[in-house]
C-alpha positions as CSV (number, residue, x, y, z in Angstrom):
1,X,104.7,120.4,64.9
2,X,103.1,117.2,64.0
3,X,100.0,116.8,61.2
4,X,97.8,113.8,62.6
5,X,95.8,112.4,59.9
6,X,93.0,109.6,60.4
7,X,91.1,108.0,57.5
8,X,88.2,106.0,59.1
9,X,86.9,103.7,56.0
10,X,83.2,102.9,57.3
11,X,80.4,100.8,55.9
12,X,78.4,103.7,54.8
13,X,80.9,106.7,54.6
14,X,84.7,107.3,54.4
15,X,86.0,110.3,56.3
16,X,89.3,112.1,56.9
17,X,90.1,114.5,59.8
18,X,93.7,116.1,60.0
19,X,94.8,118.0,63.2
20,X,97.8,120.0,63.8
21,X,99.4,118.6,67.1
22,X,101.5,120.8,69.3
23,X,104.5,119.6,71.5
24,X,102.3,120.3,74.6
25,X,99.5,118.2,73.2
26,X,97.1,120.8,72.3
27,X,95.7,120.3,68.7
28,X,93.7,122.1,66.0
29,X,91.5,120.6,63.1
30,X,92.7,121.6,59.9
31,X,90.6,119.1,57.3
32,X,87.5,117.4,57.7
33,X,86.1,115.5,54.9
34,X,83.5,113.3,54.1
35,X,82.1,110.8,51.1
36,X,79.2,108.6,51.2
37,X,80.4,105.5,49.6
38,X,78.2,102.8,50.8
39,X,80.9,100.4,50.8
40,X,78.7,97.6,52.5
41,X,76.0,98.0,49.6
42,X,74.7,94.8,48.6
43,X,77.4,92.5,50.3
44,X,74.7,89.8,51.2
45,X,75.0,86.8,53.3
46,X,78.4,86.0,51.8
47,X,79.7,89.0,52.8
48,X,81.3,90.1,49.7
49,X,82.2,93.5,48.9
50,X,80.9,94.6,45.5
51,X,82.7,96.5,42.4
52,X,80.6,99.4,42.4
53,X,81.1,100.4,46.1
54,X,84.8,99.5,45.7
55,X,85.0,101.9,42.8
56,X,83.1,104.7,44.8
57,X,85.8,104.1,47.6
58,X,88.7,104.3,45.7
59,X,87.7,107.3,43.9
60,X,87.1,109.0,47.5
61,X,90.4,107.8,48.6
62,X,92.2,109.4,45.6
63,X,90.7,112.7,46.3
64,X,91.8,112.4,50.0
65,X,95.1,111.6,48.8
66,X,95.2,114.7,46.8
67,X,95.1,116.6,50.1
68,X,96.9,114.4,52.5
69,X,100.1,113.9,50.2
70,X,100.6,118.1,50.2
71,X,100.9,118.1,54.1
72,X,104.0,118.1,55.5
73,X,105.4,116.4,58.8
74,X,102.2,113.9,58.4
75,X,101.5,110.9,60.4
76,X,98.9,109.2,58.7
77,X,96.5,106.2,60.3
78,X,94.0,104.6,57.8
79,X,91.5,102.4,59.6
80,X,88.8,100.2,58.2
81,X,85.9,99.1,60.3
82,X,82.8,96.8,59.7
83,X,82.9,96.5,56.0
84,X,85.9,95.4,55.3
85,X,86.4,93.5,58.8
86,X,83.5,91.1,57.6
87,X,84.5,91.0,53.9
88,X,85.1,87.7,52.5
89,X,87.1,89.4,50.0
90,X,89.0,91.6,52.4
91,X,92.5,90.8,51.1
92,X,91.8,91.4,47.5
93,X,90.2,94.8,48.4
94,X,93.2,95.7,50.5
95,X,95.6,94.9,47.8
96,X,93.8,97.2,45.4
97,X,93.6,100.2,47.6
98,X,97.4,99.7,48.1
99,X,98.0,99.3,44.3
100,X,96.4,102.1,43.3
101,X,96.5,104.4,46.1
102,X,99.3,103.4,48.0
103,X,97.7,103.2,51.4
104,X,97.8,100.4,54.1
105,X,94.8,100.1,55.9
106,X,94.8,98.6,59.5
107,X,91.4,96.5,60.0
108,X,90.4,97.2,63.2
109,X,88.7,94.9,65.4
110,X,85.3,95.5,66.9
111,X,86.6,95.7,70.6
112,X,89.1,98.2,69.3
113,X,87.0,100.3,67.5
114,X,84.7,100.4,70.5
115,X,87.8,101.3,72.6
116,X,88.6,104.3,70.3
117,X,85.2,105.3,70.2
118,X,85.2,105.6,74.3
119,X,88.7,107.6,74.1
120,X,86.9,110.1,71.8
121,X,83.8,110.5,73.9
122,X,85.7,110.7,77.1
123,X,87.8,113.1,76.5
124,X,85.4,115.6,74.9
125,X,82.2,115.2,77.0
126,X,81.1,115.0,80.9
127,X,79.5,111.6,80.8
128,X,78.9,111.3,84.3
129,X,79.5,108.0,86.6
130,X,77.3,105.6,84.7
131,X,77.1,105.9,81.0
132,X,76.4,103.6,77.9
133,X,78.3,104.7,74.8
134,X,76.5,103.8,71.4
135,X,77.9,104.1,68.1
136,X,75.6,103.1,65.2
137,X,77.9,102.5,62.1
138,X,76.6,101.0,58.6
139,X,77.4,97.6,59.3
140,X,78.1,97.4,62.9
141,X,76.7,98.9,66.4
142,X,79.3,99.4,69.1
143,X,78.5,99.5,72.9
144,X,80.7,100.7,75.6
145,X,79.3,100.6,79.4
146,X,81.5,103.0,81.3
147,X,81.6,103.5,85.0
148,X,83.7,106.3,86.6
149,X,85.2,107.0,83.3
150,X,86.6,103.8,83.0
151,X,85.2,101.0,80.5
152,X,83.5,98.3,82.4
153,X,82.2,96.1,79.3
154,X,82.0,96.7,75.7
155,X,80.9,94.5,72.7
156,X,80.5,95.0,68.9
157,X,77.2,93.7,67.2
158,X,77.3,92.7,63.2
159,X,74.4,95.0,62.5
160,X,74.1,98.5,61.3
161,X,72.0,101.1,59.3
162,X,72.8,99.7,55.9
163,X,72.3,96.1,56.7
164,X,69.3,96.0,58.6
165,X,67.7,98.5,56.3
166,X,68.6,96.0,53.6
167,X,67.9,93.1,55.1
168,X,64.3,93.7,56.2
169,X,63.2,96.1,53.3
170,X,63.2,99.3,55.1
171,X,64.7,101.3,52.4
172,X,61.5,102.7,50.8
173,X,57.9,102.3,52.0
174,X,58.1,100.5,55.2
175,X,55.5,97.6,55.9
176,X,54.6,96.8,59.3
177,X,55.6,93.3,59.2
178,X,59.1,94.3,58.0
179,X,59.4,96.9,60.8
180,X,58.1,94.4,63.4
181,X,60.8,91.6,62.3
182,X,63.7,93.8,62.2
183,X,63.0,95.2,65.6
184,X,62.4,91.9,67.0
185,X,65.8,90.5,65.7
186,X,67.7,93.5,66.9
187,X,66.0,93.6,70.4
188,X,66.8,89.7,70.6
189,X,70.5,90.5,70.0
190,X,70.8,93.7,72.1
191,X,69.2,91.9,75.3
192,X,71.3,88.5,74.8
193,X,74.1,90.8,76.0
194,X,74.6,89.7,79.8
195,X,75.6,92.9,80.9
196,X,73.4,95.3,79.4
197,X,70.9,95.9,82.2
198,X,73.5,97.4,84.2
199,X,73.5,100.4,82.0
200,X,69.6,100.6,83.3
201,X,68.7,104.5,83.4
202,X,72.2,105.3,82.9
203,X,73.3,108.4,80.7
204,X,73.1,107.2,77.0
205,X,75.9,108.9,74.5
206,X,74.8,108.2,70.7
207,X,77.2,108.7,68.0
208,X,77.4,107.5,64.2
209,X,75.7,108.7,61.3
210,X,72.4,107.8,62.2
211,X,72.2,108.6,65.5
212,X,73.7,111.9,64.7
213,X,71.0,112.5,62.1
214,X,68.3,112.0,64.7
215,X,69.9,115.4,66.5
216,X,70.1,117.0,63.1
217,X,66.2,116.6,62.7
218,X,65.5,117.4,66.3
219,X,67.8,120.5,66.5
220,X,65.9,122.0,63.2
221,X,62.5,121.2,64.6
222,X,63.4,123.0,67.9
223,X,65.5,125.9,66.9
224,X,64.4,128.0,63.8
225,X,67.5,130.1,63.5
226,X,70.8,129.7,65.3
227,X,71.4,125.7,65.8
228,X,73.1,124.6,69.0
229,X,76.4,122.4,68.1
230,X,75.7,118.9,67.8
231,X,78.1,117.8,70.2
232,X,76.7,117.6,73.5
233,X,73.4,118.4,72.4
234,X,70.6,116.5,74.5
235,X,67.3,115.1,73.3
236,X,64.4,114.0,75.5
237,X,63.9,110.0,74.9
238,X,60.1,110.7,74.0
239,X,61.0,113.4,71.6
240,X,63.6,110.7,69.6
241,X,60.6,108.4,69.7
242,X,58.2,110.7,68.2
243,X,60.7,111.2,65.2
244,X,61.2,107.7,64.7
245,X,57.5,107.0,64.5
246,X,57.4,109.9,62.0
247,X,60.1,108.5,59.8
248,X,58.5,104.7,59.6
249,X,55.4,106.5,58.2
250,X,57.1,108.0,55.2
251,X,58.8,106.8,52.2
252,X,61.9,107.2,51.0
253,X,61.0,110.4,49.2
254,X,59.2,111.9,52.2
255,X,62.2,111.3,54.7
256,X,64.5,112.8,52.3
257,X,62.6,116.0,52.5
258,X,62.8,116.1,56.3
259,X,64.8,119.0,57.3
260,X,68.3,117.8,58.9
261,X,68.1,114.6,57.0
262,X,70.5,114.3,54.0
263,X,68.9,112.4,51.3
264,X,71.6,109.9,50.9
265,X,70.6,108.5,54.3
266,X,66.8,108.3,53.8
267,X,66.8,104.9,52.6
268,X,68.9,103.5,55.7
269,X,67.9,106.1,58.8
270,X,65.0,103.8,60.0
271,X,67.1,100.6,60.2
272,X,70.1,103.0,61.6
273,X,67.8,104.2,64.5
274,X,66.4,100.9,65.4
275,X,69.0,99.9,67.7
276,X,69.0,103.5,69.4
277,X,65.2,103.2,69.7
278,X,65.2,99.8,71.1
279,X,67.8,100.6,73.9
280,X,65.7,103.7,75.0
281,X,62.7,101.2,75.3
282,X,64.7,98.1,77.1
283,X,66.9,100.7,79.7
284,X,64.3,103.4,80.3
285,X,66.9,105.7,79.4
286,X,65.4,109.5,79.7
287,X,67.4,111.3,77.5
288,X,70.4,111.3,74.8
289,X,73.3,112.9,74.8
290,X,74.9,113.3,71.3
291,X,78.8,113.2,70.4
292,X,80.3,114.4,67.3
293,X,83.5,112.7,68.5
294,X,84.4,109.3,68.1
295,X,86.7,106.9,66.6
296,X,88.9,109.6,64.4
297,X,89.6,111.4,67.6
298,X,90.2,108.4,69.6
299,X,92.7,107.4,67.1
300,X,94.4,110.9,68.0
301,X,94.1,110.5,71.7
302,X,95.4,106.9,71.5
303,X,98.5,108.3,69.6
304,X,99.1,110.9,72.1
305,X,98.8,108.4,74.9
306,X,101.3,105.9,73.3
307,X,103.7,108.7,73.0
308,X,103.2,110.1,76.3
309,X,101.8,113.5,75.1
310,X,99.3,115.0,77.4
311,X,96.0,115.2,75.8
312,X,94.6,118.7,75.9
313,X,91.3,120.4,74.4
314,X,91.1,121.4,70.8
315,X,92.2,124.7,69.7
316,X,88.9,126.2,68.4
317,X,90.0,129.8,67.6
């Protein structure tokens, strides 16, 4: 039996997922951890990782190491995405991680990040014949257009919840002009994608911290007691727009009081939902399907594929 671990170092959070993999390709998740480290905080136009976010990241990695170092037969993949990918001081940061934690991170390209997202979604959800997958992270947004379970087009865009929110001052009370400029710039970049209109009225699968937060807010509004699973949860586009409008009317404190929204995301949630909200408008998408599987799951499925093992469903009991 193999234990497969993925550390996913994003721009906003760092996560670790460990799965026990059986020889027949079936697997069971044994550990899931997350720390909000906001690595992309204050990178600025120079794209320099700052000392305090680096310190938070190293601390989180140290805590993760206490867990994975005790697990036998471990295969560990450490993947870094947009913040490290864009960083001018990338090499210096990776050397620090190597020296202090003993980890060698692989900096994945935007296209490979999108591909792993596709694997995670396609293996675990019924996405239909025509689907657009959207992963909004802290400093990048991946779009994958799928037809008949095969990737037709994909792209990684250099903006996300943290970068949009900081650039356009959307962290606290939101000024109409700032929101207008933010939405105008993001819409221009989205509509500049030459294939994006092929996804008109297609299924939309959303993942990433901000998009999942939208689902968590909506679930709390719709269900008072037992909440349905986030993975596979569906939300009508007009309900998503209503929630976005409410979020823009509140300051940081007010947003942090909304059930389903973690206070640590209150300052970046509006920026994080702008790409999704604009796609709903541009593509006339009627509803959103949410995925709790993405890069980390895709890395596992990619490993199984490379070792010619069948990919089976997760063991949940």
